[in-house]
N, C-alpha and C positions, 0 to 999 in steps of 0.2 A: 414335529420332530425333525424333519428335513431342514427347516430353517435353523433350528438350534445346532445341528451338526455343521451347516454352512458357516454360522457365525463363529462357532468354536474353532473351526479350521481357519477362518480369516483371521481371528484373534491370534492364534498360534503362529501363523505366518507373519503377522505384523510384529509380534514380539521378537521373532527371530531375524526380522529384516535388518540388513546391514547396508548402509548407503553404498552406492556403487557409482564411481565416476570413471568412465572409460579413459585409458591412457591417451587416446587420441582426441580427447574432448576439445571442442572449439571454445569452450568457456575457459577463460583465464582464471587461474586459482586466486589471483590478486589483481584488483583494479584500483589504482589510486589516481585521482585528479582533483584539481582545484575547481570548485564549482563555477568560478568566474572565467575559467579557461575553456569550458565546453561551449561548442558552437550552438547557439540558440536559433531555433527555426519557428516560424510562425505556427501557432496552433489555435486557430479561431475557435471562440466560444460559440456553441450552437446559438444562432440568433434568437430562437424562441425562448432561451433560458435568460436572455439579457433583460433586466428589469429597469435599469437606468444607465445613462451614459453610453460610452463607446469603449468598453474595456478591450484592450488588445493583449492577448496572451501569447507567450512563446515557451518552448520547452527544448530540452536537450536530454538525450539518453546518456546515462552514466554506465549502467551495467544491467544485464539480465541473467537470471538463473537458466541453467541448462534445460530445466524442465519447463521453462516459460511460465512459471507460477509465481515469480517475484521479479521485481525490477526496481531500479533506483534511477531517479532522474532530477533534473532541475527545472522549475517552472517559474515564470514571472508574469506580472500582468499589471497594466495601467489602471487608472481610475475607472470605476463603474460599480454597478450592483448587478448581481446575477445569481441565479439558482445553479447548483452543480450537483450532478449525479455521480456518486462514488460507486463505480461498478466493482471495484476491488477494495479490500481493506487497505487504508492508507494511513501512514504516520508521516507527519511533516514536521520539519524544523524550519522556522522563519529565519532567513538570512538577512533580509533587508526590509525596511518598511513595516506595515502593519495591515491587518485585515480584521474586520468585525464579522464574526461568524454567528449565524443563527442556525441551530439544528432543527430537525423536524419536530422534536419534542418541545421546542421553544427555548431550550438552553441557549444563552447568549454569552459570548466571550470575545474579547479583543486579543488577538495574537500579535505580540511584538517580537522584535529581533531576539533570537535565542529561545523563544517558546517552542514547545513540543506539543503536538495535538494528534489524536487518533480519530479517524472516521471509518465507521464500519461499512463494509461493502454492501451495496443494495440500498443505501440511504441517500437522502437529498440534504443539502445545506445551502443557506443563502450567504453569499460573500459579498461584503461591501468594502471596497477598497477606495480610500479617500484620494490617494495619489499614486502609490506603487507598492508592490509586495514581490518578494522573491523567496522561494522556498526550495528545500530539498524534499523529495517525496520518496518514501519507501513504500513500494506497492506489493501486496501479497493476494493472490487469487484465492478466495475462500474455497474450501473443499465442499463438494455437494454433501448434503445432510447424511446419507447413509455412510459415506466414507468418513465424514467427520466424526460420526458416532464410533466407528471402528477404531479410528485414531485415538479418540478419548479413552476408549476401552483398553487399547493397547498401553496407553500412558498409565492407566490405573493399575495394570497388572505388572508393569515393568519397574524394576528397582530404580529409585531416584538417582539421576546422574547430573552433575553440573555440566551444562553445555552452554559456553559463553555467558553472557550477562543474564539470559532468560532462566538459566538453571533449571 
Protein backbone atom coordinates (compact mmCIF):
# COMPACT_ATOMS: atom_id res chain seq x y z
CA UNK A 1 0.00 0.00 0.00
CA UNK A 2 2.82 2.42 0.86
CA UNK A 3 4.45 1.81 -2.53
CA UNK A 4 1.15 2.62 -4.31
CA UNK A 5 0.76 5.89 -2.39
CA UNK A 6 4.36 6.83 -3.15
CA UNK A 7 3.91 6.03 -6.88
CA UNK A 8 0.64 8.00 -7.06
CA UNK A 9 2.27 10.99 -5.35
CA UNK A 10 5.28 10.85 -7.68
CA UNK A 11 3.01 10.57 -10.73
CA UNK A 12 0.91 13.54 -9.61
CA UNK A 13 4.06 15.62 -9.04
CA UNK A 14 5.41 14.65 -12.47
CA UNK A 15 2.14 15.61 -14.17
CA UNK A 16 2.18 19.04 -12.52
CA UNK A 17 5.92 19.57 -13.21
CA UNK A 18 6.74 22.80 -15.03
CA UNK A 19 10.25 23.25 -16.41
CA UNK A 20 12.20 25.83 -14.46
CA UNK A 21 15.20 27.69 -15.80
CA UNK A 22 16.73 30.13 -13.33
CA UNK A 23 17.09 33.68 -14.62
CA UNK A 24 20.80 33.67 -13.80
CA UNK A 25 21.33 30.42 -15.71
CA UNK A 26 24.84 29.90 -17.11
CA UNK A 27 23.37 28.00 -20.06
CA UNK A 28 22.63 30.20 -23.04
CA UNK A 29 19.09 29.86 -24.44
CA UNK A 30 20.55 29.62 -27.99
CA UNK A 31 23.92 28.38 -29.20
CA UNK A 32 24.70 28.48 -32.90
CA UNK A 33 27.99 27.51 -34.51
CA UNK A 34 29.33 26.03 -37.73
CA UNK A 35 30.63 22.53 -36.94
CA UNK A 36 33.78 23.30 -38.93
CA UNK A 37 34.56 26.36 -36.77
CA UNK A 38 34.67 24.48 -33.44
CA UNK A 39 38.15 23.84 -32.03
CA UNK A 40 38.80 20.12 -32.22
CA UNK A 41 40.84 18.52 -29.42
CA UNK A 42 42.43 15.05 -29.40
CA UNK A 43 40.13 12.40 -27.88
CA UNK A 44 42.10 9.14 -28.00
CA UNK A 45 40.16 5.92 -28.47
CA UNK A 46 40.71 3.45 -25.62
CA UNK A 47 43.63 1.32 -26.95
CA UNK A 48 41.97 -1.98 -25.92
CA UNK A 49 39.01 -1.09 -28.19
CA UNK A 50 41.15 -0.72 -31.35
CA UNK A 51 40.89 -3.78 -33.60
CA UNK A 52 42.89 -2.57 -36.62
CA UNK A 53 44.87 0.45 -37.79
CA UNK A 54 45.71 3.55 -35.79
CA UNK A 55 42.49 5.59 -35.63
CA UNK A 56 43.01 9.14 -34.37
CA UNK A 57 39.87 10.77 -32.96
CA UNK A 58 39.17 14.38 -32.03
CA UNK A 59 36.14 16.14 -30.57
CA UNK A 60 34.73 19.58 -29.86
CA UNK A 61 31.91 20.50 -27.51
CA UNK A 62 29.10 22.57 -28.97
CA UNK A 63 26.67 22.80 -26.06
CA UNK A 64 25.51 21.13 -22.84
CA UNK A 65 22.15 21.15 -21.10
CA UNK A 66 22.06 22.81 -17.70
CA UNK A 67 21.07 19.53 -16.04
CA UNK A 68 24.16 17.86 -17.59
CA UNK A 69 21.90 15.18 -19.11
CA UNK A 70 22.29 16.23 -22.76
CA UNK A 71 25.13 17.49 -24.91
CA UNK A 72 25.96 18.20 -28.53
CA UNK A 73 29.39 17.92 -30.05
CA UNK A 74 31.42 17.27 -33.16
CA UNK A 75 33.68 14.23 -33.50
CA UNK A 76 36.01 13.06 -36.23
CA UNK A 77 38.31 10.11 -36.76
CA UNK A 78 40.87 8.78 -39.23
CA UNK A 79 41.03 5.27 -40.68
CA UNK A 80 40.82 2.25 -38.40
CA UNK A 81 38.50 -0.33 -36.88
CA UNK A 82 37.45 -0.25 -33.25
CA UNK A 83 34.70 -1.17 -30.83
CA UNK A 84 32.89 1.75 -29.23
CA UNK A 85 30.85 1.81 -26.04
CA UNK A 86 27.90 4.21 -26.05
CA UNK A 87 27.47 5.21 -22.40
CA UNK A 88 24.65 7.61 -23.33
CA UNK A 89 21.94 7.49 -25.98
CA UNK A 90 23.52 9.04 -29.07
CA UNK A 91 22.06 10.30 -32.31
CA UNK A 92 24.61 11.14 -35.00
CA UNK A 93 24.54 12.99 -38.30
CA UNK A 94 27.44 12.22 -40.66
CA UNK A 95 28.99 15.44 -41.98
CA UNK A 96 31.89 14.02 -44.01
CA UNK A 97 33.18 10.63 -45.07
CA UNK A 98 31.58 7.34 -44.14
CA UNK A 99 31.68 4.64 -41.47
CA UNK A 100 30.73 0.95 -41.57
CA UNK A 101 28.87 0.13 -38.34
CA UNK A 102 28.13 -3.30 -36.91
CA UNK A 103 25.82 -3.30 -33.87
CA UNK A 104 25.86 -5.89 -31.07
CA UNK A 105 22.91 -7.70 -32.65
CA UNK A 106 24.80 -8.09 -35.95
CA UNK A 107 22.97 -5.30 -37.77
CA UNK A 108 25.32 -3.71 -40.34
CA UNK A 109 24.99 -0.36 -42.03
CA UNK A 110 27.28 2.04 -43.87
CA UNK A 111 26.58 5.62 -42.88
CA UNK A 112 27.35 8.28 -45.48
CA UNK A 113 27.31 12.08 -45.46
CA UNK A 114 23.82 13.24 -44.44
CA UNK A 115 22.79 9.95 -42.81
CA UNK A 116 21.31 9.92 -39.29
CA UNK A 117 21.74 7.05 -36.84
CA UNK A 118 20.77 6.30 -33.23
CA UNK A 119 22.81 4.25 -30.74
CA UNK A 120 21.17 3.16 -27.49
CA UNK A 121 23.11 3.96 -24.34
CA UNK A 122 24.82 0.99 -22.71
CA UNK A 123 25.56 -0.77 -26.02
CA UNK A 124 28.64 -1.53 -28.11
CA UNK A 125 29.17 -1.17 -31.85
CA UNK A 126 32.11 -1.84 -34.13
CA UNK A 127 33.14 1.08 -36.33
CA UNK A 128 35.24 0.61 -39.47
CA UNK A 129 36.45 3.82 -41.02
CA UNK A 130 38.25 3.38 -44.36
CA UNK A 131 39.63 6.93 -44.58
CA UNK A 132 37.86 9.58 -42.47
CA UNK A 133 34.53 10.39 -40.84
CA UNK A 134 33.15 13.50 -39.16
CA UNK A 135 29.86 13.57 -37.27
CA UNK A 136 27.66 15.72 -35.10
CA UNK A 137 26.64 13.82 -31.97
CA UNK A 138 23.55 14.55 -29.89
CA UNK A 139 23.93 12.79 -26.54
CA UNK A 140 21.27 12.17 -23.91
CA UNK A 141 21.86 10.51 -20.56
CA UNK A 142 19.25 7.76 -20.07
CA UNK A 143 17.10 7.97 -16.94
CA UNK A 144 17.54 5.24 -14.30
CA UNK A 145 14.85 2.55 -14.72
CA UNK A 146 12.56 3.68 -11.82
CA UNK A 147 12.65 7.29 -12.97
CA UNK A 148 12.11 6.28 -16.60
CA UNK A 149 9.02 4.30 -15.52
CA UNK A 150 7.59 7.32 -13.68
CA UNK A 151 8.34 9.56 -16.66
CA UNK A 152 6.52 7.15 -19.03
CA UNK A 153 3.62 7.00 -16.56
CA UNK A 154 3.48 10.79 -16.49
CA UNK A 155 3.43 10.87 -20.29
CA UNK A 156 0.54 8.38 -20.42
CA UNK A 157 -1.52 10.46 -17.98
CA UNK A 158 -0.74 13.84 -19.51
CA UNK A 159 -2.69 15.37 -22.39
CA UNK A 160 -0.80 15.13 -25.69
CA UNK A 161 1.02 18.37 -26.59
CA UNK A 162 3.24 19.07 -29.56
CA UNK A 163 6.74 19.91 -28.34
CA UNK A 164 9.14 20.63 -31.17
CA UNK A 165 9.58 17.91 -33.78
CA UNK A 166 9.15 15.04 -31.32
CA UNK A 167 5.57 16.00 -30.57
